[in-house]
N, C-alpha and C positions, 0 to 999 in steps of 0.2 A: 673889712674881710681879712682874716689872718693869712699871712704868707705861709706857703707850704714848703716843707723841706723833706727830702728823702735821705735817710741815713742807712747805708748798708753796713753790715756787721753790727747791727744795733744791739744784739744780745751779747756782744763781747764786752771785755773790760772797758776799753776806751769808748767804743760805740755807745754803750749804755750811759756813760757819763755825758757824752755829747747830746744824747736824747734829753737828759735832765736839763742841760743848759739851754737847749732850744725851746723846751717847754717853758722854762723860766722866763725866756726872752719873749714869749707870747706867740710862738709859731705853732702851726699845725704840723705835727711830726708823724711821718710815715716811716716806721722802722722795718727793715728787711734783713733777714738772716736765714741761712739754711740749717743753722744749729749744729754744724759739724764740729765746731769748737766753742760756739757761744752757748749760753744758758738762759732759758726764760726766767730763771730766778733773778737775773740782773735787771729785768724790766718789768717784773711782776707788779711793782708799785705803780707803774704807768698804765697798766691795762685798763683800769676803770675810768681813765680820764677821757673826756669828750674829744680832746684834741690830740689824741695819740691813737694810732692804729698800727697793727703788726701784720706783715706779710711773710709767711714762711716760704722762702724762695731762694734758689741758687742763681746768683747773678751771672754765672758762666753761661746760663741759658737766656733766651730773649727776655727782656724786662719790660713789662707794661705797667704803667701807673695812670689811672684815670684822672682827668682834670688837669688843672694847671700845676706847674711846679716852678718855684722860684730858685731853689738851691738843691744841689745834690752833693752829699758827702760820701765818698767811696772809701769805706773803712773795712770792707769785707776782705779778709785774708788771714790764714794762719800766721801767727806772729812769733811763735816760740819754737825752738829747735825740736822739741818732742813732737810737735805737730807737723812741721813741714818736712821732717825726715820720714814720718810715717805716710804722709800724703803728698809727695812731691808733685805729682801730675796735677792735682787739684790746686796746689799752690801756684803753679805756673798758669793754670787756666783762669783763675780768678784775677790774676794780675794782667793777663792778656785779653782773653775773651770777655771777662767781666768788665774790664775797663773799656773795651771797645763798645760793648752793649750800653754802658751807662753814658759814655760820651755821645753815642747816637741819640740816646734819650734826651740828654742835655741840649743837643742841637735842635731836636724836634720841639722841645718844650721851651726853648730859649731860656734855659736855666743856667745859672752860674754853678760850676762844679769844682770841688776841691778833692784832690786825691791824697791818700795817706801814703807817702813814701817814707823812707827810713834812713837812718844813719848807715844801714847795711849797704847802701849804694856806694859807700866809700871803701867797703871791704876791710882788709887789714891795712890801714892807712899809712902812707909814707909821709904825710903832711900832718902836723899837729900844732894847734887844734885844727879841726876840719872846717874849712870855709866852703861855701856853696860853689866856688869856682874850681874846687878840686875834683878831678874826674874819677878818682878812686883806684883801688888796687884789688880787683875781684878775680877769683878763680871761677870761671863759668862752669867748669865740669867737676868742681869739688862738691862735697856734701851740702854746703850752704848755698851753692850756686842757684838752686831752684828758687830760693827766696830772694837772693841778691839780684839775680837777673830778671826775675818777675817784676821787681820794683823799678829797675833801670828801664826795662821795656815800657812799663806803665808811664814813667815820666816822658819817654820819647813819644809814645802814642798821644798823651795828653797835650804835649807841646805841638804836635802835628795838627791836632784838631783846632788848637788855638790859632796857629798861623795860617792853616789852609782853609778852615771852615769859619773862622772868626768866633769860635765858642769861647765864652768867658771861663777861663780855667785858673786854678791856683794849685800850687804844689807845696805841701808841707813835708819836710824831712824830720821825722820824729826820732829823738834820741831816747835812751832808756827812760821809761815812764813807769811809775808805780803808784799804788794806792788801793783802797778797798775795791773788791770785786775781782782782783786778780785770782787766777786759779792757783791753788796752793802748790800743786805738783806739776806745773806746766814746763818745768825745765829751766826757767829763767832764774838768774842768780838770787834775786831778792826773795821771792817766795820760797825758793829751795832752801835758803839759809834759815828763814823763819820757821818753815815747816820742820826742818831737822831739829832746830832748837826746841820747838814745842813738843816734839816726840822724844826728846832726850837723846838724840843721835849726835855724833860728831859732825861738824860742818865740813863739807867736801869742797876743797878748792882745786880747780884743775890748773895744771901748770905750777909755776913757783909762786903764784899769787901777785907777781909784779905788774900784771896787766891791769889797765885802769878802766873805769866806767864813770859816767856822770849821770846821776839819778834825778829825774824831774818829777815832782809830785803832780798827780793827775789834774788837780784843779788849775794849776799853772799851765799845764799842757793844753787843756781844753780852752782856756782863755786865749792862748796864743793862736790856736787853730781858728777860733771864732774871729779874732781880729784880722787874721790873714784872709779869711773868706770874705770879710766885709771891706777889705782893702782893694786897691786897683793895681796890685803888683802881681804879674803873671809868672815870674821866675821862681825857682825853688827858694825856700826859706827854712833855715834850721830853727827848730823849736826844741830846746832842751836846757838843762841846767849845767853851766860850765864848771860847777864845783866838782872837781875831779878827785877820785880816791882809788887806791889800789884795792884789788879784790881781797888781799890779806888783811888790810886795814878795815875793810868793810865787814869781813867776817868777825873781827874783834869787836866792832861796833854792835853787831847783832848779838854777840854773846853778852856784852855789857847791857844792852837794852833788855834782853830777855831774862837777865839775872841767872843764867845757867852756867855750868862749869864744864861744858863740853870742850873737847880739843878740836883743833883744826887739822884735818888730814889732807894730804896732797895726792892727786892722781894725775896721769898724763893729760896734757892739753889736747883737746880735740883738734882735728885738722882745720886749718884756716880760721881758727878763732882769733878775732882781732886783738892786738896787744894794747891798743890805745883807743879810747873813745872820749872825746871832749869837743863839744860844739863851739864854734865861733858864732856868737849871736849878735854880731854888730848890725847885720841887716834887720833882724827882728827889733832891736832897740831903735834904730834910726827910722825904719819904715812903719813899724807897727806901734812904737812906743811901748814895747813889751819886754819884760824881763821877769824871771821867776821871783816869787815873793816868799814861798814856803821853804824854810830851811830843811835840810835833810833830817835833823834831829826831830823837828816838829812833825814832819811827814811820816817818819818811821814810827813814831809813837801812835799816830792815828791808824796806820796800816797794821801795826802789831795788835792793837786792840781789836781791830776787825777780825784778824785771823784767830785771835784767842776766843772770839765769840762764836766761831763756827762749831757745828756739832762734831763730836768726837769721830764719827764715822767718816766725815770729810777730811779730818786731820790725818787719819791713817789710811785713807783710800788712795791707791795709786791710779795714775791715769791709764785706763785700759779700754778706751772707747773702741767699739767695733767699727773699723773703717772698711770692712770688706765690700760693702755696697758702693763704695766710692772708687774702687780700683778699676778704672776704665780708661 
């Protein structure tokens, strides 16, 4: 009998790749998403499969799943600035109420649950590279606070259920991840740069470009998450690629990759934008035997080919979803 796994945020970028991995590993996958930022296009190829089912549901409301469950992956959350700045209340709710609902489900079903935390729990870090023991430097009332604090609360709630109720839990702190199925205009630096290059626009760098990021290809990220879920380690673990690069250098890489001749233009840095992002992955190496395998050069080529294959209307379409029904 196949083991059953519930994946929330299943129609999102990372969630859909997790669905693929668990189908490949022989699980029966229950995907759940309210589609506020996800797209059914990402899981359309899974719909005909016998061992995949999709539930259109908002996990901030009570979650019911019939039958047994072996694992729960909570990956439902807006993850890009363009989203969580438009829907701040929903971002907080899915991190708090959604996490509470799913932990309750895990307790009832005696399922192991992993939550998608993020490097944003470190805020604008004063420690570099960031280790799991670092508590962070977060502005709770700044524009990014709704996302940062939702994730920090999510970790606290998860650990409380682990220590008080004995629920088997895992916490993954995800650093910048990229690959096919990212939304082209979601506000994150990599798709923003590639989108601008494909449209013949100058590349926009916020600040002076000296801030750094570390980009992990999605297949590596999914493998790290899978290994952590199957491990017996309940404390947070960083999963990301420690190959650090400045935003200015990254813009030049994209220009070279796309063969365009755009300029780089500079605009003011948004409030609380972190200056450095680089994971310390010692724990992932020692506990999970994991480290990234896909180089940035290789991963960017795959991602660029994916974006080039998109219809022209997607290339030039701006994100303008109607969030009016969610403002409550």
